[in-house]
C-alpha positions in Angstrom: 97.3 94.6 80.7 95.3 97.8 81.4 95.7 97.1 85.2 99.5 96.9 85.0 99.7 100.1 82.9 97.6 102.1 85.4 98.6 100.6 88.8 102.1 99.2 88.0 103.8 101.6 85.6 107.1 100.0 86.4 106.0 96.8 84.6 107.5 97.0 81.1 105.1 96.0 78.4 106.1 93.7 75.4 104.8 96.1 72.8 106.1 94.0 69.9 103.8 91.1 70.7 101.1 93.0 72.6 101.9 91.2 75.9 102.7 92.3 79.4 105.4 89.6 79.6 108.3 88.4 77.5 108.0 84.7 76.4 111.3 82.8 76.2 111.9 79.4 74.6 114.6 77.7 76.7 115.4 75.2 73.9 115.8 77.5 70.9 116.5 80.7 72.9 113.7 82.4 70.9 112.8 85.7 72.6 116.1 86.2 74.4 117.4 88.9 72.1 114.1 90.8 72.3 114.3 90.7 76.1 118.0 91.6 76.2 117.5 94.6 73.9 114.5 95.8 76.0 116.5 95.6 79.2 119.4 97.5 77.7 117.0 100.2 76.3 115.2 100.6 79.7 118.5 100.6 81.6 120.0 103.4 79.4 116.9 105.6 80.0 116.6 104.8 83.7 117.6 107.8 85.8 118.3 105.6 88.9 121.0 103.8 86.9 122.9 107.0 86.6 122.5 107.9 90.3 125.8 108.9 91.8 126.9 107.2 95.0 130.0 107.7 97.1 133.0 105.5 96.0 133.2 104.2 99.6 129.7 102.7 99.1 130.9 100.9 96.0 134.0 99.6 97.9 131.8 98.4 100.8 129.4 96.6 98.4 132.2 94.9 96.5 133.8 93.8 99.8 130.5 92.4 101.1 129.7 90.4 98.0 133.3 89.1 97.8 132.6 87.2 101.0 130.4 84.8 99.0 133.7 83.3 97.7 134.6 82.4 101.3 131.3 80.5 101.8 129.2 83.3 103.4 125.5 83.4 102.4 124.6 86.2 104.9 126.1 88.6 107.3 124.8 90.2 110.5 124.1 93.9 110.7 126.7 94.3 113.4 129.3 92.7 111.2 128.4 94.9 108.2 128.6 98.0 110.4 132.0 97.0 111.7 133.1 96.1 108.2 132.0 99.4 106.7 134.3 101.4 108.9 137.2 100.0 106.8 135.8 102.2 103.9 135.3 105.3 106.0 131.6 104.8 106.7 131.3 105.7 110.4 127.7 106.6 110.9 125.0 104.0 111.4 122.6 106.1 109.3 124.9 106.0 106.3 125.3 102.3 106.5 121.5 101.9 106.6 121.1 104.2 103.7 123.7 102.3 101.6 122.1 98.9 102.5 118.7 100.3 101.5 120.0 101.3 98.1 121.7 98.0 97.6 118.5 96.2 98.5 116.4 98.3 96.1 118.9 97.5 93.3 118.6 93.8 94.0 122.3 93.4 95.0 121.5 92.2 98.5 118.4 91.3 100.4 117.9 93.4 103.5 114.4 93.4 105.0 113.7 95.8 107.8 110.1 95.2 108.9 111.2 93.5 112.1 114.4 93.5 114.2 115.0 89.8 113.5 114.8 90.5 109.7 116.8 93.7 110.0 119.7 91.9 111.7 120.5 89.7 108.7 121.8 90.9 105.3 121.6 88.1 102.7 124.4 88.3 100.1 123.6 85.0 98.4 119.9 84.7 97.5 120.3 81.1 96.6 120.7 80.4 100.3 117.1 81.7 100.8 115.7 79.6 97.9 117.4 76.5 99.2 116.1 77.1 102.8 112.5 77.7 101.6 112.6 74.6 99.3 113.4 72.5 102.4 109.9 73.3 103.5 107.8 74.1 100.4 108.4 71.1 98.2 106.7 68.1 96.6 107.4 65.4 99.1 106.6 62.7 96.6 109.4 63.9 94.4 111.8 65.3 97.0 111.3 63.2 100.1 113.5 63.4 103.2 115.7 60.5 104.2 113.5 58.3 106.4 116.4 57.2 108.6 117.4 60.8 109.4 113.8 61.6 110.3 113.6 58.5 112.5 116.9 59.2 114.3 115.7 62.8 115.0 112.5 61.4 116.4 110.4 63.5 114.1 108.3 60.9 112.3 105.0 62.4 113.5 106.2 66.0 112.9 107.2 65.0 109.3 103.9 63.3 108.6 101.9 66.3 110.0 104.0 68.7 107.9 103.4 67.1 104.6 100.0 65.5 105.2 98.3 68.4 107.1 100.5 71.3 106.2 101.2 71.9 110.0 104.9 72.1 110.9 106.4 72.2 114.3 109.4 74.3 115.4 111.3 71.1 115.9 110.8 70.2 112.2 112.0 73.7 111.0 115.1 73.4 113.2 115.8 69.9 111.7 115.2 71.1 108.1 117.4 74.2 108.5 120.1 72.5 110.6 119.3 75.1 113.4 120.7 77.8 111.2 118.9 81.2 111.4 115.6 79.6 112.2 114.1 82.7 113.8 115.0 84.8 110.7 113.6 82.2 108.2 110.4 81.8 110.2 109.9 85.6 110.4 110.6 85.9 106.7 108.1 83.2 105.8 105.5 84.8 108.1 106.0 88.3 106.7 105.8 87.1 103.1 102.7 85.1 104.0 104.2 81.7 103.3 103.1 80.6 106.8 101.0 81.7 109.7 100.8 80.7 113.3 98.4 77.9 114.3 96.9 77.9 117.8 94.3 75.1 117.6 96.4 72.2 119.1 96.0 72.5 122.8 98.5 75.4 123.0 101.1 73.4 121.1 103.0 75.7 118.8 102.6 74.8 115.1 102.8 76.8 111.9 100.4 76.4 108.9 102.1 76.2 105.5 99.2 76.5 103.0 101.4 75.7 100.0 101.6 72.1 101.4 97.9 71.6 101.3 97.2 68.7 99.0 93.6 67.4 99.7 90.9 68.5 97.3 87.5 69.5 98.7 84.6 67.3 97.9 81.2 68.4 99.0 78.8 71.3 99.1 79.8 74.7 100.2 77.7 76.5 102.8 78.0 79.8 104.7 79.4 83.2 103.6 81.5 82.7 100.5 84.3 84.6 99.0 85.0 83.2 95.5 88.0 84.1 93.4 87.0 83.2 89.9 89.9 83.2 87.4 88.2 81.0 84.9 88.5 83.6 82.2 92.1 84.3 83.0 94.6 82.7 85.4 95.2 82.6 89.2 98.6 84.0 90.1 100.6 81.4 91.9 100.4 81.7 95.6 97.5 84.2 95.9 95.1 81.7 97.4 97.7 80.4 99.8 98.6 83.9 101.0 95.0 84.7 101.5 94.7 81.6 103.7 97.7 82.9 105.7 96.1 86.2 106.3 92.8 84.7 107.2 94.2 82.1 109.7 96.4 84.8 111.1 93.4 86.9 111.8 92.1 84.3 114.3 95.1 85.2 116.4 93.1 88.2 117.6 90.9 85.7 119.5 91.7 82.9 121.9 92.0 80.0 119.5 90.1 77.8 122.0 86.9 79.7 121.4 87.1 79.3 117.6 86.6 76.2 115.5 89.7 75.0 113.7 89.7 76.0 110.1 88.8 73.4 107.5 91.5 73.7 104.9 92.0 72.1 101.4 94.1 72.8 98.4 91.7 75.4 96.9 89.0 75.7 99.6 88.9 76.9 103.1 86.2 77.3 105.8 87.4 79.6 108.5 85.7 81.0 111.7 86.8 84.6 111.8 84.8 85.4 114.9 82.7 83.2 117.2 79.8 82.1 115.1 81.0 83.8 111.9 82.2 81.2 109.4 83.3 82.3 106.0 84.2 80.2 103.0 87.1 81.0 100.6 87.2 79.1 97.4 89.5 79.3 94.4 87.6 78.3 91.3 90.0 76.7 88.8 88.3 75.5 85.6 
């Protein structure tokens, strides 16, 4: 709680219950009113909410979002720039400024860290969630159709994905129906949901740490980095993202001169440099 106050002042504290979150009971709706009143109070006092924007920006936003009714989940940057001219927005810089504001307010998703990401404006976030859930999923509960996998000739790719957390480009194309594969791969890589893997005789694979299932059994040796959250809780996804960063670091070397990482659900042994092997362990008690 003290950390969020000091480092993340934008996180609103639940002062009534002395918490830094707002518990909600989905069955009885207990807590909903408290959360609603808190949101309304914060919104009324938020200067950004009262920020004035050109009416042409509002018209542009309404028009973009209305395309969801026509089945659109995303638009290309070229289409948005062309579309914005209907509302008198002629300059590229003004379009970018408007998109940046809409993204900050959570009205659209427009990431700009790479050209591939910058070219796509997501107007329906559910599309992203659906796409990511095609990869990051419990295969025991949400298995793919075996016949479709067999017809596509991806039996081995499928097993490797969900048994070893190593997915091929072919499997991604199959899972996403060849729709915006480069964008989705770049998104997952930039958000540390996957990293490149260069330990398979130059074959191109991607590591998806969230799919690691096997538990480590044995003694740890070597340099160790232990994240001990036994007195608190481990935020979901932190360990997996750390694995992505660590494995991605090996890209600075030719993978052939490094030993393949030894990866488990909450344990990893990774050779960062020739002869330098480090152990990362998430201690859950």
